[in-house]
C-alpha positions, 0 to 999 in steps of 0.5 A: 929283678923286676920279674921276681918282684912281679911274681912275688906280688902275684903270689901275694895277690893269689894268697890274699884272694884265696884267704878272702874266698876260703873261710878256713884260711886266714892271713894275719898282720895285713899287707905285710902278712900276705907279703911274708906268707907269699915269700915263704911259700915261694921259697918252699915251692922253689926249694922243697917242692922240686925235691918232693916232686922228684921223690914222688914222681912214680906216684905222680905218674901213676895218678896222671899228675893228680898227686901234684895237687896233694904236693901243693897242699903239703907245701901250703901246710908246711908254710902254715907250720912255719908261720903259725902267727901269720897263716892259719889254714884249718884242716886238710880239705881247706888246705887242699882247696886253698892250694888249688885256688892259689895255683889257679889264681897265680897261673891266671895272673902270671899268664896276664903279665907274661912277656914273650919278648924275653924268650 
């Protein structure tokens, strides 16, 4: 349970830092907005993203994995569509770069708190 909460907090931090860095991305409602957006983005990444990755597997393989970046941008765009009052992302390029920033920041933070004793 603690592991899930830590991952959720890391995603919220990644979304907050990305919203601070990207001029076309805004999260409203303060701290609760970041928590809700990161929770919905985490659920979308856990439920819908594997299905989309499976369906686009030939395209991902053909582009040597670069199409996965587009899938991540689509998941962020879906989050923006589901939460119009909390998340605003302007345009395709902002969504693409924001999804890259979120992925990299979350990857770095997850690698810092990764516990090898569990495996």
